[in-house]
N, C-alpha and C positions, 0 to 999 in steps of 0.2 A: 755605468751606474745600474745596479740591479734593482728591480722592483719586486718587492716581496708581497705575495698575495696570501692572505690568511687561508689556512687549510680548509675551513668550512666553505669559504667562497670559491676556492678552487674546485671542491667537490660539486658544488652547485653548478659552476660553469661547465664542468665535465659532463654532468648529467644533462644540462641543457643542450650541449653540442651533440651528445649521443642521441637525444630525442629528435633534434632537427635532422641529424644525419640518417636516422632510420625511417623517418616519416614517408619519404617518397617510395619506399620499398614495402610499405605495409599494405595489406589488403584493404584496410579501411580507407586509405587515401584514394585508391583507384575505384573503390565502391562508391565513394561520394562523387567522384567525377562521373562515373557511369550513371548514378542517380540523377545528377544535374542534367546530363544530356537527355536521358529518357524522360525526365519530368518536364524539361523544356519542350520536347516534342509533343508530349501530352497536353501541355498548356496551350501550345499553338493549335493543336487539333480542337481542344475545348473552346478556344476563342473563336475559331471558325464556325464550329457546330452551334455553340450557344448563341453566337452573334446572328447566325442565320435564323435560328428559331426566334430570337428576340425581335429582329427586324420584321420577319414574316408575321409574328404574332401581333405586334403593334400595328402593322399595316392592315391586317385583316380584322382588327377588333371591331370595326364598324359593321361587319357582317356576322359578328359573334363567333366566326370560325377561329379568329385570332386567339380567343380565350382558350380554346382547345389546343391550339399550337403552343401557346405559352405553357400550358399544363404539361404537354409532351416534352417541351424543352426542360422543364424542371425535373421530370422523371429521368431524362438523359443526364442532367447535371448531377443527380444523386448517383447514377451509375458511374460517371466519370470520377466522382469523389471516392467511390469504392475502389476504382482502379488505382487512384493515387495512393490510398491507404495500403493497398496490396504492394505497390511498387516500393513504398517506404518500408514496409515490413520485410520484403525480400532483400532490398539493397542495403538498408541502414539498420535493420533490426529494430525499427521503431514500431512497437506494437500499439498502435492507436486503437482505442476502444471503438466499437461500432456505435453509431448514433441510434436513436430510437427507430425501430422498424416502421416502414410505411403501413399505415392502417387505414385503408379506404373504407368509406361508409357505404351502405347498401345503395345500389342503383347507380345510374350514370352520373347524375348530378352530385351524388355523394362522393363518387370517385373524383369528379372534377373539383369539388370543393376541397377534398383532402389533398389533392395534388397541388392546388394553388396555395394552400396553407401549410405545406410541408416545410417545416423549419430546417430540417437537415438538408433538403435540396437547395433552399435559398442560401444556406451557409456555404454549400459546395460551390454554388455559382459565384458568391462573393469571394471565395478563396481563389478561384481561377482568375477573376478580375484583378484581385490584389496581386496575384502571382505574375502578371504581365510586367509591371515595373520592376519587380524583384528579379525576374528573368533577364531583363535588359541590363539591370545593374550587375547581375552575376556574370553575364557575358563580358561586360566592360571591365569588371573588377577582378574576376577569378578565372574564367575560361581563357581570356586573352593571355594571362600569365602562363598557363599551361601551353597554349599554342606557341607563344614566343619562345618558351624554354625548349620545347621539342624541335621546333624549326631551327633554333640556334644550335642545338646539339647536333643536328643532322647537316648543318651547312657545310662542314668540311667534306662530307661525302657527296652531297648533292651539287655543290658548287653554287647554290643559290645565295641570295643576299642575307638570309638568316633572320629575317624580321618582317612581320606583316604591318607594323606601324599602326596598330589600332589597340584600343584598350588603355588601361591605366598606366601600363609600362610600354606602350607601343613605340615611343620615340627613344627608348633607352638604347637600342642597338645602333641608332644612327642610320645614315644612308647605306644602301647595299653596295657591294663591290663585285665587279665581274671579272677581275683578273689584274694583270700588271705586276710590277715588281713587288708591290705591297700586299699581294694576295694572301700569302701565308700569315703575315702579321695581322691583317684585317680579320681573317677567319679565325685566327687564334683568339683575338679579342672577342669576337662574336661567340665562339665556343665557350670561353670563360664566363661571359655574362649569362649565357644559356645554362651553364652548370649552376650558377648562383640562383637563377630563377627556378630551376628544377627543384631546389630545396625550399623555395618560398611558395611555390604554387599550391602545395597541399593545404597550407594554412589560409590562404585567401579563399580557396574553395570551401574549407571547413567553416569559415565565417559566414559565407552565403548559405550553406546548407543548414547552419545553426538557425539563421533567420527563418528559413523555410520550415524547419522543425517546429519553431514556435508558432508560425502561421498555421501549420497543419493541426497542432494541438488545440489552437484557439478555434478553428473553424470546421475542421473535418471530424473531430471527435464529438462526443455528446456535449450538449450545452450544459450550463450550470444547473438548470432545473432538472434535466434528465439525470445528471450525475448525482444530484441530491436524492432523487427518487430511488435510483439504484442503490445508493449507500443505505438509505432507510430500509429498502427491501432486504438487503443482505443482513443488516443489523436485526431486523425483525425475524428473519429466518433463523439466525443464530440464537436469538433469544427464545424463540419457540422450541428449537432443538434442545436448548439448555433446560427449559421448563419441562419438556417431555422427559428428558433424562432424569430430572429431579423427581418427577412423579413415579417413574419406573423404579428409581432407587428406593423411594419411600414404600412403594408397593412390595418390592422385593424384601426390604427389611421387615415390613409387617408380616409378610407371608413366612419368611424363613426364620425370623427371630422371635418377635413378640407373639405371633399366633402360635408357634410351637410351644413357647413357654406357657401360654394360657391353656393350651390343650393339656400339657403335662400337669399344670396346676389343677385343672378340672379332674383329671384322672386320680391324682393324689387325694383330692377332697372326696371323690367317690369311694376310694379305698378306705379312707378314714371313716366315712359314713357307714360302710359295710361293717367295719370293725366295731363301731359303736353299737350297731344293731345286734351284733353277736355277743357283746360283752354283757355280763351280769355282775351281780355283787360279788360273786365268788371267782371272778376272773383272775388268773395268775398275774403276777407283776410283769412277766415277760410280755404279755399282750399289751399291757399299758405302756411299756417302753416302746414297743413297735408302733403303737398308735401315736405316741408323742413324736416319734421320728417322722411319721407321715405328716403330721401337722406342721412340724418344723420345716420340712422340705417344701410343703405348700406355702408356708409363710415366706420362705426365702425366694421361691419362684415368683410370688406376687410382687415382692420388692424389686426383683430384677426386671420384671415386666414393666413396672412403673418407671424404673430408671430408663429403660429402653424407649418407652413412650415419651418420656420427658426429653430425651436426646433427639428423637424424631421431631418433636414439636419445636425444639430449639433450632433445628435445621431449617424449619419452615419460616419461623419468625423468632429471632432471639429475644427472650424476655428482657435482656439488659437494655434493649432499645426503647423500652417503655418510658424510661426516664431521660432519654436523650442520647445522642451520639457520644458526648463527652464521657459520661459514666460507662457506656458500653466499651469504648476504647480503653479506658482505665482498667476495666475488668479483664479485657484481653491481655493487656500488658502484665497484669498481676498473675495471670495463669501461665504466662510464657515461661518455659524453663530457662531461657536466656534473659539475664537482667535487662529490662527495657525501660528507658526513660520516656515519659509521655508529656507532650506539650499540645494543648488544645486551645484554640482561640476562635470561638464562634459567636459573633455578635447576634446572630439570629439563627433559628433552628431551620435546617434544610427540610425539604419534603421527605416524607417517610420512605419513598422508594429510593431516593438518593442516600438516605441514612443506611438503609439495608445494604445497598451496593457498597458503600464505603466500609461498613462493618465487615462484610464478607471478604472484601479485598484485603483489609488490614489483617483479618484472621488468617487468610491464606498466606500472606507475606510473612507474618510472624511464624507460622508453621514451617515455611520454607527455611527461615533463618534457623529454627531449632533443628530441622532434619538435615539440611544440606550445607549450610554456610560454615559450620565449625567456628562460630563466632563466640566471643567472650562477652560482648555487650551489644545492645541495639538501641535504637531510638525510634519513636513514633511521634510524628507531629501532624496536626490537622488544623488548618487555618482557612479562613474565608477571605478571598481576594476579590472584591467586587461581586460579580455574579458567579464566581467559580469557587469551588471547594477543592482545596489541595491537600492530599494525604501523601506524606513522605515517610518511607521506612528506610533506615540506614543500619548497616551492621559492619563490623570490622572483620568479617570472615574472609574466606579464600577467594571470593569473586567468581567470575566465569558464568554468571547467570544469564541465560538467553531464553527467548521464546522458541519453543520447538513444537512442531505440528506433525511430526513424522510418525504416524501409526502409534505403536505402543510406547514410543519415546516421547509422546506428547507431554508437555510440562503443564503444571498448574498455571503458569504465567500465560499460556495461550488462552485458557479459559477466562482469566482475568481480563486479558485484552479484548476478548469478545464481549464480556459483560460490560466493560467500560465503554466500548464503541457503540453498544446498543443505545446509550443515552447521549451520544455525541461527545463523550469524554475522550481523554487521551492518556496513554500509559507510556512512560519512557523509562529505560533501564540504563544505568551506568554501572558496569560491573567488570572492570578490567581484571585480568588474571592476577591473583594475589590480593585482590580487594582494594579498597572497600566497595561495597555494593550499595547503590542508592536507587531506589525505585520510587518514581513520582507519578501520582495519579491525579489528574484534574477532572473534576465532575461538575456539571452545571448544578448550582445549589438549588435551583428551582426547576430542575428537569422533571 
């Protein structure tokens, strides 16, 4: 009787077998094994060193020297944490962020107080303490499988029993055999079991290393408060850079555009004034026509300068926001060359800064739709969900929109992401090739 396996399940089974079959021969599997061995040795050294400092510090506390010993132990703990991060970076490619640097206060007692209150050092010590049971578990659960597999594979050559009988699979191979009529059969069985364990060992080690990755991210990286401060500092830096660039753009536009137009306007008015001074009642009609042209040019230049100033002022703060974000978004959609449907639901008005950010984001997204999407229609929705303001722009264009930050190829979406992140917002893009494109922006309504 033949068993028919669906084609899709057969492909999935084939992929799983290929994955399992390749795993022992990949660099990653051996790198994880090497990391576990080196990290276990470092943990043992840390346990001895930190334990000695801790015992000596507690024992000498009565003579106040113990406090200094404990502070020195914490400084050593911070250094050991740095070695562990370097080991993870070299072996696993785990790029852990450095914690906040040690900042001693002036004087000896300032250094002592800063050392005893060093949160990064305490977290490193806690990591190595928590790593002890994880290391024991890793030896029993993962390293033992590697040892059993390698010894079993080598048993036909070494003539040994092919099993150490420790760890989670230590009894799998059964008692050893030293010879006799069943020597070939027994070692053949041991070799077969070792071959199976050889393909299982990378996965048990990966599970242990994954636990260690989580522990390192939790304790050896910056804590939540430091990460929050760094995020705010980066957002503030990007916001200041954007504000500086905006001021430079306004200055450049005023200098190169509006100022030049006003200078030309003043020159034309000066020429007209000179013509008026030279005219008398007997002036020929040609002179009057030239004077009229000068006045017309000056009038045209004045209107262009007013338009440019109005555009600059709109870039600083759009007048449409004076009546609220709902009317401003409706105005944007009406001006868009791509037909755009607007849906706005705002039970309460957001803060002015969030309104401005939402307006500029919507304006940039609609401009992208018109310039790059090749879309026939679009939609713009804005709704408040609890403390969050969500703006969604959809189009039926060709898709492929991504955030790019590479030099001159930098996209406007990168600037939007920075602007949104500055107020703890979030920008997500769904734009598969062929479309459609959906860009979602979440902003704190009271940010």
